[in-house]
N, CA, C and O atoms as CSV, one atom per row, in Angstrom:
chain,resi,resn,atom,element,x,y,z
A,1,MET,N,N,-49.893,-8.067,-47.565
A,1,MET,CA,C,-49.305,-7.307,-46.617
A,1,MET,C,C,-50.346,-6.235,-45.959
A,1,MET,O,O,-51.343,-5.957,-46.625
A,2,ALA,N,N,-50.199,-5.735,-44.925
A,2,ALA,CA,C,-51.272,-4.737,-44.405
A,2,ALA,C,C,-51.058,-3.473,-45.069
A,2,ALA,O,O,-49.911,-3.059,-45.237
A,3,LYS,N,N,-52.098,-2.808,-45.471
A,3,LYS,CA,C,-52.093,-1.473,-46.069
A,3,LYS,C,C,-51.342,-0.451,-45.388
A,3,LYS,O,O,-51.548,-0.279,-44.187
A,4,GLY,N,N,-50.419,0.314,-46.063
A,4,GLY,CA,C,-49.779,1.467,-45.482
A,4,GLY,C,C,-48.686,0.804,-44.680
A,4,GLY,O,O,-47.982,1.552,-44.001
A,5,LYS,N,N,-48.466,-0.374,-44.661
A,5,LYS,CA,C,-46.980,-0.961,-43.699
A,5,LYS,C,C,-46.292,-1.576,-44.463
A,5,LYS,O,O,-45.858,-2.600,-43.936
A,6,ASN,N,N,-45.924,-1.408,-45.662
A,6,ASN,CA,C,-44.757,-2.113,-46.466
A,6,ASN,C,C,-43.367,-1.535,-46.137
A,6,ASN,O,O,-43.124,-0.344,-45.945
A,7,VAL,N,N,-42.599,-2.432,-46.106
A,7,VAL,CA,C,-41.287,-2.208,-45.814
A,7,VAL,C,C,-40.508,-2.209,-47.233
A,7,VAL,O,O,-40.510,-3.131,-48.048
A,8,ARG,N,N,-39.913,-1.101,-47.333
A,8,ARG,CA,C,-39.020,-1.067,-48.913
A,8,ARG,C,C,-37.631,-0.720,-48.355
A,8,ARG,O,O,-37.405,0.117,-47.481
A,9,VAL,N,N,-36.742,-1.485,-48.988
A,9,VAL,CA,C,-35.462,-1.101,-48.841
A,9,VAL,C,C,-34.997,-1.198,-50.308
A,9,VAL,O,O,-35.213,-2.113,-51.103
A,10,SER,N,N,-34.262,0.030,-50.505
A,10,SER,CA,C,-33.867,0.189,-52.042
A,10,SER,C,C,-32.478,0.894,-52.096
A,10,SER,O,O,-32.169,1.843,-51.375
A,11,TRP,N,N,-31.809,0.413,-52.883
A,11,TRP,CA,C,-30.277,0.989,-53.278
A,11,TRP,C,C,-30.336,0.733,-54.814
A,11,TRP,O,O,-30.692,-0.310,-55.362
A,12,THR,N,N,-29.878,1.999,-55.457
A,12,THR,CA,C,-30.049,1.911,-56.785
A,12,THR,C,C,-28.616,2.520,-57.461
A,12,THR,O,O,-27.765,3.085,-56.774
A,13,ILE,N,N,-28.512,2.336,-58.732
A,13,ILE,CA,C,-27.425,2.998,-59.521
A,13,ILE,C,C,-28.131,3.919,-60.516
A,13,ILE,O,O,-29.103,3.503,-61.147
A,14,ASP,N,N,-27.691,5.090,-60.662
A,14,ASP,CA,C,-28.385,5.977,-61.710
A,14,ASP,C,C,-28.448,5.379,-62.916
A,14,ASP,O,O,-27.394,4.971,-63.404
A,15,LYS,N,N,-29.466,5.239,-63.500
A,15,LYS,CA,C,-29.724,4.772,-64.936
A,15,LYS,C,C,-29.103,5.685,-65.899
A,15,LYS,O,O,-28.304,5.287,-66.747
A,16,LYS,N,N,-29.423,6.770,-65.790
A,16,LYS,CA,C,-28.667,7.722,-66.936
A,16,LYS,C,C,-27.280,7.692,-67.068
A,16,LYS,O,O,-26.770,7.702,-68.188
A,17,LYS,N,N,-26.557,7.655,-65.967
A,17,LYS,CA,C,-25.174,7.473,-65.938
A,17,LYS,C,C,-24.861,6.137,-66.330
A,17,LYS,O,O,-23.830,5.907,-66.961
A,18,LEU,N,N,-25.747,5.143,-65.976
A,18,LEU,CA,C,-25.242,3.564,-66.435
A,18,LEU,C,C,-25.424,3.422,-67.943
A,18,LEU,O,O,-24.731,2.606,-68.552
A,19,ARG,N,N,-26.387,4.232,-68.621
A,19,ARG,CA,C,-26.599,4.067,-69.925
A,19,ARG,C,C,-25.534,4.448,-70.910
A,19,ARG,O,O,-25.302,3.913,-71.995
A,20,SER,N,N,-24.825,5.634,-70.252
A,20,SER,CA,C,-23.620,6.194,-70.964
A,20,SER,C,C,-22.300,5.296,-70.914
A,20,SER,O,O,-21.321,5.521,-71.626
A,21,LEU,N,N,-22.382,4.304,-70.035
A,21,LEU,CA,C,-20.966,3.666,-69.722
A,21,LEU,C,C,-20.879,2.258,-70.708
A,21,LEU,O,O,-21.754,1.729,-71.392
A,22,SER,N,N,-19.756,1.967,-70.530
A,22,SER,CA,C,-19.383,0.692,-71.486
A,22,SER,C,C,-20.252,-0.451,-71.013
A,22,SER,O,O,-20.913,-0.369,-69.978
A,23,GLY,N,N,-20.238,-1.549,-71.813
A,23,GLY,CA,C,-20.782,-2.787,-71.544
A,23,GLY,C,C,-20.301,-3.596,-70.241
A,23,GLY,O,O,-21.034,-4.208,-69.464
A,24,ASP,N,N,-18.897,-3.461,-70.176
A,24,ASP,CA,C,-18.230,-3.977,-69.027
A,24,ASP,C,C,-18.816,-3.470,-67.709
A,24,ASP,O,O,-19.158,-4.251,-66.821
A,25,VAL,N,N,-18.920,-2.185,-67.608
A,25,VAL,CA,C,-19.183,-1.559,-66.551
A,25,VAL,C,C,-20.821,-2.012,-66.336
A,25,VAL,O,O,-21.235,-2.378,-65.236
A,26,LYS,N,N,-21.488,-1.952,-67.267
A,26,LYS,CA,C,-23.057,-2.447,-67.178
A,26,LYS,C,C,-23.000,-3.762,-66.545
A,26,LYS,O,O,-23.572,-3.937,-65.470
A,27,LYS,N,N,-22.423,-4.604,-67.064
A,27,LYS,CA,C,-22.449,-6.019,-66.461
A,27,LYS,C,C,-21.782,-6.010,-65.165
A,27,LYS,O,O,-22.351,-6.801,-64.412
A,28,ARG,N,N,-20.935,-5.506,-64.691
A,28,ARG,CA,C,-20.514,-5.360,-63.418
A,28,ARG,C,C,-21.470,-4.758,-62.370
A,28,ARG,O,O,-21.529,-5.205,-61.225
A,29,ALA,N,N,-22.202,-3.744,-62.800
A,29,ALA,CA,C,-23.292,-3.042,-61.985
A,29,ALA,C,C,-24.504,-4.164,-61.958
A,29,ALA,O,O,-25.097,-4.261,-60.883
A,30,SER,N,N,-24.874,-4.917,-62.912
A,30,SER,CA,C,-25.817,-5.959,-62.907
A,30,SER,C,C,-25.362,-6.946,-61.793
A,30,SER,O,O,-26.174,-7.269,-60.926
A,31,LYS,N,N,-24.147,-7.416,-61.784
A,31,LYS,CA,C,-23.676,-8.508,-61.017
A,31,LYS,C,C,-23.698,-7.934,-59.561
A,31,LYS,O,O,-24.119,-8.622,-58.631
A,32,ALA,N,N,-23.260,-6.727,-59.392
A,32,ALA,CA,C,-23.179,-6.186,-57.931
A,32,ALA,C,C,-24.692,-6.099,-57.385
A,32,ALA,O,O,-24.935,-6.322,-56.198
A,33,VAL,N,N,-25.618,-5.790,-58.240
A,33,VAL,CA,C,-27.138,-5.802,-57.857
A,33,VAL,C,C,-27.683,-7.041,-57.583
A,33,VAL,O,O,-28.337,-7.290,-56.570
A,34,GLN,N,N,-27.400,-7.897,-58.555
A,34,GLN,CA,C,-27.820,-9.220,-58.303
A,34,GLN,C,C,-27.219,-10.024,-57.097
A,34,GLN,O,O,-27.931,-10.757,-56.411
A,35,GLU,N,N,-25.955,-9.864,-56.880
A,35,GLU,CA,C,-25.424,-10.523,-55.733
A,35,GLU,C,C,-25.798,-9.943,-54.519
A,35,GLU,O,O,-25.843,-10.674,-53.529
A,36,THR,N,N,-26.075,-8.762,-54.417
A,36,THR,CA,C,-26.633,-8.051,-53.114
A,36,THR,C,C,-28.053,-8.501,-52.939
A,36,THR,O,O,-28.459,-8.700,-51.794
A,37,ARG,N,N,-28.943,-8.703,-54.098
A,37,ARG,CA,C,-30.259,-9.195,-53.818
A,37,ARG,C,C,-30.227,-10.477,-53.287
A,37,ARG,O,O,-30.891,-10.751,-52.288
A,38,ALA,N,N,-29.393,-11.448,-53.955
A,38,ALA,CA,C,-29.330,-12.756,-53.334
A,38,ALA,C,C,-28.657,-12.699,-51.809
A,38,ALA,O,O,-28.977,-13.591,-51.023
A,39,ASP,N,N,-27.869,-11.817,-51.448
A,39,ASP,CA,C,-27.224,-11.829,-50.064
A,39,ASP,C,C,-28.458,-11.312,-49.192
A,39,ASP,O,O,-28.660,-11.927,-48.145
A,40,LEU,N,N,-29.267,-10.297,-49.495
A,40,LEU,CA,C,-30.557,-9.777,-48.797
A,40,LEU,C,C,-31.356,-10.806,-48.447
A,40,LEU,O,O,-31.666,-10.982,-47.269
A,41,ALA,N,N,-31.849,-11.732,-49.593
A,41,ALA,CA,C,-32.693,-12.599,-49.294
A,41,ALA,C,C,-32.188,-13.600,-48.436
A,41,ALA,O,O,-32.992,-14.079,-47.636
A,42,ARG,N,N,-30.945,-14.047,-48.433
A,42,ARG,CA,C,-30.231,-15.147,-47.682
A,42,ARG,C,C,-30.299,-14.582,-46.314
A,42,ARG,O,O,-30.615,-15.349,-45.404
A,43,GLU,N,N,-30.052,-13.383,-46.061
A,43,GLU,CA,C,-29.942,-12.768,-44.746
A,43,GLU,C,C,-31.322,-12.631,-44.019
A,43,GLU,O,O,-31.506,-12.798,-42.813
A,44,MET,N,N,-32.199,-12.319,-44.896
A,44,MET,CA,C,-33.517,-12.135,-44.126
A,44,MET,C,C,-34.109,-13.572,-43.721
A,44,MET,O,O,-34.769,-13.805,-42.709
A,45,ARG,N,N,-33.761,-14.433,-44.658
A,45,ARG,CA,C,-34.292,-15.848,-44.182
A,45,ARG,C,C,-33.559,-16.271,-42.911
A,45,ARG,O,O,-34.222,-16.683,-41.960
A,46,SER,N,N,-32.296,-16.197,-42.845
A,46,SER,CA,C,-31.752,-16.360,-41.625
A,46,SER,C,C,-32.072,-15.745,-40.391
A,46,SER,O,O,-31.908,-16.272,-39.290
A,47,ARG,N,N,-32.543,-14.591,-40.607
A,47,ARG,CA,C,-33.044,-13.717,-39.392
A,47,ARG,C,C,-34.459,-13.822,-39.118
A,47,ARG,O,O,-34.905,-13.470,-38.025
A,48,ALA,N,N,-35.276,-14.331,-40.135
A,48,ALA,CA,C,-36.579,-14.493,-39.919
A,48,ALA,C,C,-36.907,-15.452,-38.699
A,48,ALA,O,O,-36.297,-16.512,-38.561
A,49,PRO,N,N,-37.845,-15.058,-37.863
A,49,PRO,CA,C,-38.214,-15.998,-36.600
A,49,PRO,C,C,-38.867,-17.292,-37.190
A,49,PRO,O,O,-39.633,-17.313,-38.153
A,50,ARG,N,N,-38.422,-18.415,-36.427
A,50,ARG,CA,C,-38.933,-19.614,-36.936
A,50,ARG,C,C,-39.744,-20.430,-36.077
A,50,ARG,O,O,-39.249,-20.890,-35.048
A,51,ARG,N,N,-41.014,-20.673,-36.412
A,51,ARG,CA,C,-41.818,-21.692,-35.690
A,51,ARG,C,C,-42.043,-22.829,-36.573
A,51,ARG,O,O,-41.805,-23.947,-36.115
A,52,GLU,N,N,-42.529,-22.701,-37.948
A,52,GLU,CA,C,-42.668,-23.892,-38.664
A,52,GLU,C,C,-41.878,-23.670,-39.947
A,52,GLU,O,O,-41.996,-24.474,-40.872
A,53,GLY,N,N,-40.996,-22.504,-40.048
A,53,GLY,CA,C,-40.372,-22.068,-41.307
A,53,GLY,C,C,-41.022,-21.308,-42.401
A,53,GLY,O,O,-40.476,-20.893,-43.423
A,54,GLU,N,N,-42.454,-21.162,-41.992
A,54,GLU,CA,C,-43.321,-20.582,-43.202
A,54,GLU,C,C,-42.733,-19.183,-43.844
A,54,GLU,O,O,-42.501,-18.974,-45.035
A,55,LEU,N,N,-42.557,-18.283,-42.738
A,55,LEU,CA,C,-42.038,-17.028,-42.966
A,55,LEU,C,C,-40.578,-17.016,-43.895
A,55,LEU,O,O,-40.418,-16.348,-44.916
A,56,ALA,N,N,-39.855,-17.668,-43.448
A,56,ALA,CA,C,-38.461,-17.658,-44.188
A,56,ALA,C,C,-38.724,-18.272,-45.594
A,56,ALA,O,O,-38.270,-17.745,-46.610
A,57,GLU,N,N,-39.468,-19.397,-45.613
A,57,GLU,CA,C,-39.907,-19.958,-47.003
A,57,GLU,C,C,-40.566,-18.928,-47.740
A,57,GLU,O,O,-40.345,-18.988,-48.950
A,58,SER,N,N,-41.294,-18.023,-47.372
A,58,SER,CA,C,-42.001,-17.016,-48.160
A,58,SER,C,C,-41.265,-15.785,-48.677
A,58,SER,O,O,-41.780,-14.864,-49.310
A,59,ILE,N,N,-39.902,-15.905,-48.295
A,59,ILE,CA,C,-39.200,-14.877,-48.709
A,59,ILE,C,C,-38.692,-15.224,-50.351
A,59,ILE,O,O,-38.063,-16.206,-50.746
A,60,LYS,N,N,-39.165,-14.144,-51.069
A,60,LYS,CA,C,-38.952,-14.379,-52.449
A,60,LYS,C,C,-37.957,-13.451,-53.341
A,60,LYS,O,O,-37.844,-12.321,-52.866
A,61,GLU,N,N,-37.371,-13.631,-54.275
A,61,GLU,CA,C,-36.657,-12.764,-54.930
A,61,GLU,C,C,-36.709,-12.912,-56.498
A,61,GLU,O,O,-36.907,-14.003,-57.034
A,62,TYR,N,N,-36.537,-11.852,-57.130
A,62,TYR,CA,C,-36.386,-11.655,-58.721
A,62,TYR,C,C,-35.659,-10.511,-59.270
A,62,TYR,O,O,-35.504,-9.504,-58.578
A,63,GLU,N,N,-35.195,-10.588,-60.477
A,63,GLU,CA,C,-34.695,-9.711,-61.149
A,63,GLU,C,C,-35.460,-9.059,-62.182
A,63,GLU,O,O,-35.514,-9.695,-63.234
A,64,PRO,N,N,-36.067,-7.950,-62.152
A,64,PRO,CA,C,-36.928,-7.417,-63.006
A,64,PRO,C,C,-36.159,-6.652,-63.940
A,64,PRO,O,O,-36.749,-6.109,-64.874
A,65,GLY,N,N,-34.924,-6.538,-63.812
A,65,GLY,CA,C,-34.130,-5.844,-64.940
A,65,GLY,C,C,-32.677,-6.057,-64.555
A,65,GLY,O,O,-32.389,-6.401,-63.408
A,66,PRO,N,N,-31.733,-5.856,-65.511
A,66,PRO,CA,C,-30.469,-5.915,-65.220
A,66,PRO,C,C,-29.674,-5.113,-64.045
A,66,PRO,O,O,-28.596,-5.495,-63.589
A,67,THR,N,N,-30.267,-4.118,-63.688
A,67,THR,CA,C,-29.772,-3.280,-62.681
A,67,THR,C,C,-30.875,-3.177,-61.330
A,67,THR,O,O,-30.746,-2.347,-60.430
A,68,ARG,N,N,-31.872,-4.105,-61.395
A,68,ARG,CA,C,-32.768,-4.160,-60.418
A,68,ARG,C,C,-33.060,-5.412,-59.745
A,68,ARG,O,O,-33.471,-6.363,-60.410
A,69,GLY,N,N,-32.889,-5.509,-58.501
A,69,GLY,CA,C,-33.077,-6.811,-57.651
A,69,GLY,C,C,-34.425,-6.613,-56.732
A,69,GLY,O,O,-34.452,-5.505,-56.195
A,70,VAL,N,N,-35.364,-7.320,-56.489
A,70,VAL,CA,C,-36.402,-7.330,-55.761
A,70,VAL,C,C,-36.489,-8.496,-54.650
A,70,VAL,O,O,-36.298,-9.668,-54.975
A,71,VAL,N,N,-36.774,-8.137,-53.377
A,71,VAL,CA,C,-36.777,-9.195,-52.444
A,71,VAL,C,C,-38.141,-8.882,-51.685
A,71,VAL,O,O,-38.374,-7.747,-51.269
A,72,TRP,N,N,-39.052,-9.964,-51.518
A,72,TRP,CA,C,-40.199,-9.468,-50.606
A,72,TRP,C,C,-40.601,-10.686,-49.665
A,72,TRP,O,O,-40.006,-11.756,-49.797
A,73,VAL,N,N,-41.523,-10.546,-48.796
A,73,VAL,CA,C,-41.859,-11.485,-47.878
A,73,VAL,C,C,-43.298,-11.584,-48.491
A,73,VAL,O,O,-44.051,-10.617,-48.608
A,74,ASP,N,N,-43.572,-12.792,-48.844
A,74,ASP,CA,C,-44.980,-13.196,-49.295
A,74,ASP,C,C,-46.046,-13.740,-48.382
A,74,ASP,O,O,-47.200,-13.974,-48.744
A,75,ALA,N,N,-45.525,-13.941,-47.057
A,75,ALA,CA,C,-46.447,-14.373,-45.881
A,75,ALA,C,C,-47.071,-13.264,-45.424
A,75,ALA,O,O,-46.405,-12.253,-45.199
A,76,LYS,N,N,-48.389,-13.289,-45.228
A,76,LYS,CA,C,-49.186,-12.166,-44.906
A,76,LYS,C,C,-48.817,-11.598,-43.670
A,76,LYS,O,O,-48.966,-10.385,-43.519
A,77,HIS,N,N,-48.247,-12.463,-42.545
A,77,HIS,CA,C,-48.061,-12.194,-41.279
A,77,HIS,C,C,-46.646,-11.561,-41.134
A,77,HIS,O,O,-46.342,-11.152,-40.013
A,78,GLY,N,N,-45.693,-11.429,-42.211
A,78,GLY,CA,C,-44.537,-10.965,-42.222
A,78,GLY,C,C,-44.438,-9.605,-41.603
A,78,GLY,O,O,-43.533,-9.343,-40.811
A,79,ILE,N,N,-45.389,-8.701,-41.964
A,79,ILE,CA,C,-45.254,-7.189,-41.696
A,79,ILE,C,C,-45.570,-7.145,-40.176
A,79,ILE,O,O,-44.992,-6.320,-39.469
A,80,HIS,N,N,-46.583,-8.120,-39.595
A,80,HIS,CA,C,-46.791,-8.079,-38.405
A,80,HIS,C,C,-45.535,-8.501,-37.479
A,80,HIS,O,O,-45.239,-7.973,-36.408
A,81,VAL,N,N,-44.923,-9.465,-38.059
A,81,VAL,CA,C,-43.523,-9.988,-37.248
A,81,VAL,C,C,-42.603,-8.814,-37.298
A,81,VAL,O,O,-41.957,-8.495,-36.299
A,82,GLU,N,N,-42.512,-8.111,-38.504
A,82,GLU,CA,C,-41.441,-7.057,-38.636
A,82,GLU,C,C,-41.789,-5.928,-37.493
A,82,GLU,O,O,-40.914,-5.541,-36.718
A,83,TYR,N,N,-42.998,-5.483,-37.453
A,83,TYR,CA,C,-43.369,-4.455,-36.561
A,83,TYR,C,C,-44.045,-4.654,-35.312
A,83,TYR,O,O,-44.134,-3.786,-34.444
A,84,GLY,N,N,-44.624,-6.061,-35.219
A,84,GLY,CA,C,-45.233,-6.075,-33.958
A,84,GLY,C,C,-46.725,-5.844,-34.148
A,84,GLY,O,O,-47.147,-5.282,-35.159
A,85,THR,N,N,-47.446,-6.236,-33.270
A,85,THR,CA,C,-48.975,-5.838,-33.197
A,85,THR,C,C,-49.297,-5.404,-31.677
A,85,THR,O,O,-48.381,-5.326,-30.858
A,86,SER,N,N,-50.584,-5.137,-31.346
A,86,SER,CA,C,-50.781,-4.896,-29.887
A,86,SER,C,C,-50.861,-6.057,-29.258
A,86,SER,O,O,-51.096,-6.000,-28.051
A,87,ARG,N,N,-50.728,-7.092,-29.750
A,87,ARG,CA,C,-50.653,-8.618,-28.885
A,87,ARG,C,C,-49.337,-9.128,-29.056
A,87,ARG,O,O,-49.072,-10.077,-28.319
A,88,MET,N,N,-48.336,-8.708,-29.922
A,88,MET,CA,C,-47.131,-9.359,-30.253
A,88,MET,C,C,-46.010,-8.380,-30.365
A,88,MET,O,O,-46.070,-7.506,-31.230
A,89,PRO,N,N,-44.958,-8.465,-29.529
A,89,PRO,CA,C,-43.824,-7.381,-29.932
A,89,PRO,C,C,-43.143,-7.657,-31.291
A,89,PRO,O,O,-43.107,-8.758,-31.842
A,90,ALA,N,N,-42.665,-6.633,-31.707
A,90,ALA,CA,C,-42.021,-6.706,-33.115
A,90,ALA,C,C,-40.948,-7.619,-32.946
A,90,ALA,O,O,-40.406,-7.777,-31.852
A,91,GLN,N,N,-40.602,-8.250,-34.009
A,91,GLN,CA,C,-39.285,-9.255,-34.183
A,91,GLN,C,C,-38.636,-8.919,-35.618
A,91,GLN,O,O,-38.707,-9.648,-36.607
A,92,PRO,N,N,-38.034,-7.758,-35.541
A,92,PRO,CA,C,-37.602,-7.028,-37.059
A,92,PRO,C,C,-36.453,-8.249,-37.586
A,92,PRO,O,O,-35.632,-8.822,-36.870
A,93,PHE,N,N,-36.657,-8.421,-38.910
A,93,PHE,CA,C,-35.811,-9.248,-39.493
A,93,PHE,C,C,-35.461,-8.655,-40.912
A,93,PHE,O,O,-34.396,-8.989,-41.430
A,94,ILE,N,N,-36.337,-7.764,-41.580
A,94,ILE,CA,C,-36.155,-7.178,-42.781
A,94,ILE,C,C,-35.137,-6.045,-42.702
A,94,ILE,O,O,-34.188,-5.963,-43.481
A,95,ARG,N,N,-35.411,-5.068,-41.601
A,95,ARG,CA,C,-34.591,-3.988,-41.606
A,95,ARG,C,C,-33.105,-4.337,-41.204
A,95,ARG,O,O,-32.148,-3.697,-41.641
A,96,PRO,N,N,-32.985,-5.433,-40.315
A,96,PRO,CA,C,-31.567,-5.736,-39.687
A,96,PRO,C,C,-30.867,-6.502,-40.888
A,96,PRO,O,O,-29.660,-6.387,-41.101
A,97,ALA,N,N,-31.657,-7.244,-41.611
A,97,ALA,CA,C,-30.918,-8.004,-42.776
A,97,ALA,C,C,-30.495,-6.836,-43.890
A,97,ALA,O,O,-29.424,-6.951,-44.486
A,98,ALA,N,N,-31.268,-5.851,-44.111
A,98,ALA,CA,C,-30.933,-4.852,-45.070
A,98,ALA,C,C,-29.596,-3.949,-44.535
A,98,ALA,O,O,-28.746,-3.526,-45.317
A,99,LYS,N,N,-29.562,-3.749,-43.219
A,99,LYS,CA,C,-28.465,-3.034,-42.630
A,99,LYS,C,C,-27.219,-4.017,-42.695
A,99,LYS,O,O,-26.062,-3.646,-42.892
A,100,ALA,N,N,-27.547,-5.056,-42.539
A,100,ALA,CA,C,-26.163,-6.187,-42.526
A,100,ALA,C,C,-25.568,-6.312,-43.939
A,100,ALA,O,O,-24.379,-6.614,-44.043
A,101,VAL,N,N,-26.300,-6.104,-45.001
A,101,VAL,CA,C,-25.824,-6.253,-46.304
A,101,VAL,C,C,-25.386,-4.875,-46.883
A,101,VAL,O,O,-24.760,-4.872,-47.943
A,102,GLU,N,N,-25.642,-3.845,-46.330
A,102,GLU,CA,C,-25.494,-2.501,-46.984
A,102,GLU,C,C,-24.104,-2.033,-47.063
A,102,GLU,O,O,-23.781,-1.200,-47.910
A,103,ALA,N,N,-23.246,-2.536,-46.205
A,103,ALA,CA,C,-21.796,-2.239,-46.497
A,103,ALA,C,C,-21.237,-2.800,-47.587
A,103,ALA,O,O,-20.554,-2.168,-48.392
A,104,GLU,N,N,-21.556,-4.279,-47.683
A,104,GLU,CA,C,-21.191,-4.913,-48.950
A,104,GLU,C,C,-21.674,-4.405,-50.154
A,104,GLU,O,O,-21.002,-4.460,-51.184
A,105,TRP,N,N,-22.906,-3.861,-50.098
A,105,TRP,CA,C,-23.606,-3.502,-51.337
A,105,TRP,C,C,-22.571,-2.066,-51.732
A,105,TRP,O,O,-22.068,-1.832,-52.831
A,106,LYS,N,N,-22.472,-1.381,-50.698
A,106,LYS,CA,C,-21.712,-0.065,-51.133
A,106,LYS,C,C,-20.176,-0.408,-51.650
A,106,LYS,O,O,-19.659,0.348,-52.473
A,107,LYS,N,N,-19.567,-1.384,-51.229
A,107,LYS,CA,C,-18.357,-1.809,-51.940
A,107,LYS,C,C,-18.558,-2.268,-53.065
A,107,LYS,O,O,-17.698,-1.978,-53.897
A,108,ARG,N,N,-19.648,-3.077,-53.498
A,108,ARG,CA,C,-19.775,-3.661,-54.871
A,108,ARG,C,C,-19.936,-2.444,-55.721
A,108,ARG,O,O,-19.146,-2.216,-56.637
A,109,ALA,N,N,-21.010,-1.600,-55.421
A,109,ALA,CA,C,-21.190,-0.536,-56.302
A,109,ALA,C,C,-19.948,0.525,-56.398
A,109,ALA,O,O,-19.868,1.232,-57.402
A,110,GLU,N,N,-19.125,0.619,-55.507
A,110,GLU,CA,C,-17.916,1.309,-55.909
A,110,GLU,C,C,-16.872,0.723,-56.824
A,110,GLU,O,O,-16.065,1.342,-57.518
A,111,ALA,N,N,-17.050,-0.749,-56.688
A,111,ALA,CA,C,-15.944,-1.471,-57.252
A,111,ALA,C,C,-16.480,-1.530,-58.859
A,111,ALA,O,O,-15.718,-1.904,-59.751
A,112,VAL,N,N,-17.773,-1.150,-59.105
A,112,VAL,CA,C,-18.183,-1.326,-60.453
A,112,VAL,C,C,-17.480,-0.411,-61.375
A,112,VAL,O,O,-17.250,-0.737,-62.540
A,113,PHE,N,N,-17.079,0.909,-60.798
A,113,PHE,CA,C,-16.314,1.784,-61.594
A,113,PHE,C,C,-14.865,1.835,-61.224
A,113,PHE,O,O,-14.173,2.796,-61.561
A,114,ASP,N,N,-14.393,0.843,-60.550
A,114,ASP,CA,C,-12.945,0.699,-60.135
A,114,ASP,C,C,-12.022,0.028,-61.264
A,114,ASP,O,O,-10.847,0.331,-61.470
A,115,GLU,N,N,-12.787,-0.966,-61.979
A,115,GLU,CA,C,-11.847,-1.865,-62.804
A,115,GLU,C,C,-11.882,-1.270,-64.092
A,115,GLU,O,O,-11.224,-1.753,-65.013
């Protein structure tokens, strides 16, 4: 990615509070994070502009911990597509994808403590 132009979308659950909760709540929190990570990756892939499919195929995800999910674009041109260049207009797909899954994330996060 181009220096200084990383796109970061982050939703978190307070780790201090999470440590003090029961195992069931922790499992629900982990499930909420991982489901949202998968939804975000799917949404980004569906919104990525397609020529040859390289951009959508470069969207990766992993679980670095039970309450963390990471999604990133591995294609070097991903940042240029998202923000545009002097020769190409922006075709945002990361930020709209994050906005599309945000409401569901909030529901899942609230439901962690409802059960």
